[in-house]
C-alpha angles and dihedrals in degrees: 000000000000121000095192127226111345090211093055108100091203095051126092110273121225113256122232116254116264115267094032118091120225125257115290097021122113112256121244113243118232120254114284093025117101114241118259124221125237122006096344092296115133116245116224121212115241113264115251120226112227107243094008133291119323115272103060148348121294095037097278115129114239096015111155122232111234117242112249119250094247092054090048091053091048090050093052091047091050091052092048095045092047092050092049091050091050090051089049090053091052089049091055092047094049093041093051092049092049092047092050092048091050093053095042091077092058118115091223116087092208091057091051090051091051090051092049092050092047092049093050091047091050092051092048093048091046093052090049090051092050093046091049090048090062090068098067093035095054091041091053091046092055098043092090095060100015131117131221093295092065090049091052090049091054093047092050091050091048090049092052091048090050091049094051090044091054090049089050092051092049093049091049091049090052089049090048091053091049092048094057088090092049118080117234099004098094095079092049091053092050090053091048092056093058096079090053091050092049091048089050092053092048092049092051090048090055093049096046095042095052095038091059094047097071094122091055094054092043093053118124114258123204 
């Protein structure tokens, strides 16, 4: 049987032999072989990322890891302590200026000199307090987006605060022991030790809170 000219578009085209699919059609897989998608090219399943896609928990890119509760508490304490130190610095500056102005009207030159020295000392101490207050404030401000260096800065500050608080408690205990022989001074010493105890508790809270938040500060950032 003649099929005519294969290049003639009006002629009868030869049909493909049975069992072989024509060009452009996906091939049928033999029995026992799973079918392949596309033009006989195997389809690979998308690889799964353990723990979700990079960028955050739950598999959502860019998801932010929540700050642990201990780190949040340390951050709040750093803000509060820094603000109190700044206020203390302002108190020393204003107090020194007022003290110097009050003694400047004295008729004695020695009294005026004492007032000038006291005023200068108050300004210097106040500036140091304010400068030192920037450490906890800036550390707390950078804890949300900071890396391990900010965490170390907070731990060092908490350690220094704890050290000075322990020294304050010891000095107050020594003063309390010495005041046992003085009538009426024991209660005043007990009250004076409370700020050191509170400072000690806050310093330990900063250290413990930041020390346990290592995974948060080692998180990947994109």
